[in-house]
N, C-alpha and C positions, 0 to 999 in steps of 0.2 A: 341630512335629517333635521332640517331647520324648524319643524313644526312646533317643538317645545318652546321656541322663541315667541310664538304667538299663543301660547297656552293650550296647544293641542298635542295629540299623540302622533308619533311617527306613522305615516300612512304607507300604503303600497306594500304591506307585509313587513314593514320595518321592525315592529316589536315581535312579530310572530316568526319571522324567518331570518333576519339579519344575523342573530347570534349563531345560527346553524352554519352560516357561510363564513363568517369572519371570527367567530369565537365570542364568548360572553363579554370579555373585557373590552374588546374593541367596539362591539355593538353598544355596550353601555356608554362608552366614551362618546361615540358619535351621536347617539340618541339623546343622552342626558345633557350634553353640551350644545346641542343643536348644530352640530358640525355640517358644513357643506363638504361632501366627499368629492375630492378631485379625481380626475381621470387617472392620475398617477397613483393615488391611494387605492382606487378601485382595482387597478391592475396589480398592485403589490399585495393586496389582500384577497385576490382571486375572484372578485366580483365580475370582472371582465377578462377576456382572454387576450385582448390586444387593444392598443390605443394608436390612433392614426391622426395625422394632421388632416384638416378638411380637404385639402387638395389631393391627398392620397386615399381618402376614404372609399370612393367608388372603385378604383382599381383593386383595393384590398378586398372589398366586398365581392367583386366579380371573381377574384382568385379563389376566395372561400367557396363561393357558389359553384365554381368549376370543380373544386375538390369533391363537393357533395354529389355532383352529377355522375361521378365515377362509382358511386356506392349504390347498393340496392335500396330503392326507396322504401320498400316495406320493412326492411331490416333497420333502416334509420328511424322510421316511425315507431317501430316496436321498441327499439333501444331507448328512444326519447321518452316514450310512455313508461317503460320499466324504470328508468332512472328517476323520473319524477315520482312514481308511486312508491319506490323503495325508500325515498327520502324520509318518510314518516313511519316506515315499517320496521319491526324487529327482524332479526336475521332470518328466522324461520319463514316469516311471511315474505321477506325479500327474495328468498330462494324460490318460493312458490310463484311469485310474480315473474321472476326470470324464466322459470320453466314454462309458465303459461305463454309468455311472450315468444319463446323459442318454438313452442308447439304451434303457434299461429303461422310460423314461417315454413316449417318442415313440409316438404312436398309441393309447395307452391312453385310456379314457374321461375321465380327469382331464385329460390333455393336450389332448384335443379340446375340452373345455369351457373350459379356460384360454385356448386360442388363439381360440376363438369369442368369448369374453367380451372379450378384448383388442381384437379387430377391431371389435366392436360398442360398444366404449368403455363397458363396464359391469363390475360386479364379478362374478366367477365364482361359480357355485353347484355346488361339487364333489360328485360322487356319494359316498356313504358308502364307507368302506374295509371290505371283507369280509376277515375273518381267522378261519379255523377255523369258519366257519358263523355267526359273529357279525358284526354291522354296527356300525362305529364312526363317529361324527360329532360 
């Protein structure tokens, strides 16, 4: 958050979002002192979920992508949207957001396959996600 060193305000959501992620005290420390946040500090304060050496980065990214490929793409998209929207919502609104996200999934082919796989005690084989005429899997 070095912007204060040049007489500016922390950008990229620093003043608006950082305190929600790392707490007010740590956010103030980093922003007011113009701190450069290291990868180790970002990891220890929950800003990132993993840190890798450059040589290990692509294998780690591919492993993570492989994990996502096993999941229902619509469920992942709805979960991501709901988590983002709930961040600024009170508990009542957050519950509604979650219910609306769930309602978008119920009855869809992905939902049907997931429930069937669960009942049959097997891993699901989700249909590809169609977006703009292209299929993603």
